C-alpha positions as CSV (number, residue, x, y, z in Angstrom):
1,X,90.9,89.7,108.1
2,X,94.1,88.0,106.6
3,X,97.3,87.7,109.0
4,X,99.3,89.1,106.2
5,X,99.4,93.0,105.5
6,X,98.8,93.8,108.6
7,X,100.2,97.3,108.6
8,X,99.1,99.1,105.7
9,X,100.8,102.6,104.1
10,X,99.3,104.5,101.5
11,X,101.3,107.5,100.2
12,X,99.9,109.9,97.9
13,X,101.9,112.7,96.2
14,X,100.1,115.9,95.4
15,X,102.5,118.4,93.3
16,X,99.6,121.2,93.9
17,X,98.2,120.7,97.4
18,X,98.4,123.9,99.5
19,X,101.0,123.9,102.4
20,X,99.5,126.6,104.6
21,X,96.0,126.8,106.5
22,X,95.1,130.2,104.7
23,X,92.1,128.9,102.5
24,X,88.4,128.8,102.7
25,X,86.1,125.9,102.9
26,X,84.1,126.7,100.1
27,X,85.2,125.9,96.8
28,X,87.7,123.3,98.4
29,X,89.2,121.7,95.0
30,X,90.2,125.5,93.3
31,X,91.4,126.9,96.7
32,X,93.5,124.3,98.1
33,X,95.4,122.9,95.1
34,X,93.1,119.9,95.5
35,X,93.3,118.9,99.1
36,X,89.9,117.6,98.4
37,X,91.5,114.5,96.8
38,X,93.7,114.1,99.9
39,X,90.6,114.6,102.1
40,X,88.4,112.0,99.8
41,X,91.1,109.1,99.9
42,X,91.7,109.8,103.9
43,X,87.8,109.3,104.0
44,X,88.3,105.7,102.6
45,X,90.4,104.9,105.5
46,X,88.4,106.4,108.1
47,X,85.3,104.7,107.2
48,X,86.4,101.1,106.8
49,X,85.7,98.3,109.1
50,X,87.2,99.1,112.7
51,X,89.8,96.5,112.6
52,X,91.2,97.3,109.2
53,X,91.3,101.0,109.9
54,X,93.3,100.6,112.7
55,X,96.1,98.8,110.5
56,X,96.3,101.6,108.0
57,X,98.5,104.8,108.0
58,X,97.8,107.5,105.4
59,X,100.5,109.9,104.3
60,X,100.2,112.8,101.9
61,X,103.3,114.6,100.3
62,X,101.8,118.2,99.9
63,X,104.1,120.0,97.2
64,X,102.1,123.0,96.9
65,X,102.7,126.5,97.8
66,X,103.6,128.4,99.9
67,X,105.9,125.7,102.2
68,X,106.5,122.5,100.5
69,X,107.3,119.8,100.7
70,X,105.1,119.0,103.7
71,X,103.8,115.5,104.6
72,X,100.7,114.9,106.0
73,X,100.0,111.8,108.1
74,X,96.8,110.2,109.4
75,X,97.2,107.1,111.6
76,X,93.9,105.2,111.7
77,X,94.9,103.8,115.2
78,X,95.0,107.1,116.7
79,X,92.1,109.0,115.2
80,X,89.3,109.9,117.5
81,X,85.7,111.2,116.8
82,X,84.1,110.6,113.3
83,X,84.4,112.1,110.3
84,X,81.6,112.1,107.9
85,X,82.5,114.0,105.2
86,X,85.4,115.8,103.1
87,X,84.4,119.1,104.8
88,X,85.2,117.6,108.2
89,X,88.6,116.1,107.0
90,X,89.4,119.5,105.3
91,X,88.8,121.2,108.7
92,X,91.3,118.8,110.5
93,X,93.6,119.3,107.9
94,X,93.6,122.9,108.1
95,X,94.0,122.8,112.0
96,X,97.1,120.7,111.9
97,X,98.7,122.8,108.9
98,X,98.1,125.7,111.5
99,X,100.0,124.1,114.3
100,X,96.8,122.9,116.2
101,X,96.5,119.5,117.9
102,X,94.3,116.7,115.7
103,X,94.4,113.2,117.1
104,X,95.4,110.8,114.6
105,X,96.7,113.8,112.3
106,X,100.4,115.2,112.2
107,X,102.7,116.9,109.9
108,X,106.6,117.2,109.2
109,X,108.8,118.7,106.8
110,X,110.1,115.7,104.8
111,X,111.3,115.7,101.1
112,X,110.2,112.7,98.9
113,X,113.4,110.9,98.9
114,X,113.5,111.0,102.7
115,X,110.0,109.9,102.9
116,X,110.9,107.0,100.7
117,X,113.9,106.0,102.4
118,X,111.9,105.6,105.5
119,X,109.1,103.5,103.8
120,X,111.8,101.1,102.6
121,X,113.5,100.7,106.1
122,X,110.2,100.1,107.8
123,X,108.2,98.0,105.2
124,X,108.9,94.8,103.9
125,X,107.4,95.5,100.7
126,X,106.9,99.0,98.8
127,X,105.1,99.4,95.4
128,X,104.4,102.3,93.0
129,X,100.9,102.1,91.8
130,X,100.8,103.0,88.2
131,X,98.8,102.2,84.9
132,X,102.0,101.2,83.5
133,X,103.3,98.7,85.8
134,X,102.9,95.1,86.4
135,X,99.6,93.4,87.0
136,X,99.1,93.5,90.6
137,X,97.4,90.3,90.9
138,X,100.7,88.6,89.5
139,X,103.2,91.0,91.6
140,X,102.4,91.7,94.9
141,X,104.3,89.3,97.5
142,X,103.3,88.3,100.8
143,X,104.4,90.9,103.6
144,X,103.0,91.7,107.0
145,X,104.0,95.3,106.0
146,X,103.4,97.1,102.8
147,X,103.0,100.3,101.3
148,X,101.7,101.8,98.0
149,X,102.9,105.1,96.4
150,X,100.1,106.7,94.6
151,X,99.3,109.9,92.3
152,X,97.0,112.5,93.2
153,X,94.5,114.1,90.3
154,X,97.8,114.2,88.2
155,X,100.1,111.9,87.6
156,X,103.4,111.9,89.8
157,X,105.9,114.2,87.9
158,X,108.5,112.7,86.0
159,X,111.3,114.0,88.1
160,X,109.8,112.4,91.4
161,X,109.3,109.3,89.2
162,X,113.0,109.2,88.3
163,X,113.6,109.2,91.9
164,X,111.2,106.5,93.0
165,X,112.4,104.1,90.1
166,X,116.2,104.5,91.2
167,X,115.2,103.5,94.6
168,X,114.5,100.2,93.1
169,X,110.4,100.3,93.9
170,X,108.8,98.1,91.4
171,X,105.5,99.4,89.6
172,X,102.1,97.6,89.9
173,X,98.8,98.3,88.3
174,X,95.3,98.1,88.3
175,X,94.7,97.9,84.6
176,X,95.0,100.3,82.0
177,X,91.7,102.4,83.4
178,X,92.5,105.6,85.5
179,X,90.6,105.2,88.6
180,X,90.5,108.1,91.3
181,X,93.1,108.0,94.4
182,X,90.4,107.5,96.7
183,X,89.2,104.1,94.6
184,X,92.6,102.8,94.3
185,X,93.0,102.8,97.9
186,X,89.7,100.7,98.2
187,X,90.7,98.5,95.3
188,X,94.0,97.7,97.1
189,X,92.3,97.1,100.2
190,X,90.2,95.0,98.7
191,X,92.7,92.9,97.2
192,X,94.8,92.5,100.3
193,X,92.2,91.6,102.5
194,X,91.4,88.6,100.3
195,X,95.1,87.9,99.3
196,X,95.5,84.1,99.1
197,X,92.0,83.5,98.0
198,X,91.1,82.0,94.7
199,X,91.4,85.1,92.6
200,X,95.0,85.6,93.2
201,X,95.7,81.9,92.2
202,X,96.0,82.7,88.4
203,X,97.7,80.4,85.9
């Protein structure tokens, strides 16, 4: 793995994800405001190569009822055990929302503005991944610490985008195709792993 991008943070903003543990484990998509999107994104981190996994922090801004905003954090270096599927991850999320201890998982009450301020203070580069951004291969700058903001199953609401833009966070794009959030994380990780190789040396 490159010595660049040794700390990577992915932030998913979900306007609908439920902020309490009172949901069943069946019919997750409908009963949780699409926490399944968050769980699938977390899985892409936990199932990566051991050395890469430990360098990644995942954050999800949950804005659904009844108690928004809540930031769910998953630190790859602190997670113990294995998570084979979305249900296992959802179980962990439900526990931490209920106040139980889950290694590597935590929650806190933080607004989007405060979350972004913290990111800008702790990361050399912060980008907003959006279809209408600049081409990612031509836009990413070298850094040891880097963060990406992503939407969930729906785009980030306009009022949140205004906050992101006012803070000077540049938009970068994987192209005009809309990928799943989890797919975006996989693609970005692959690009960062290969930064400096021939695919980045574009005319």
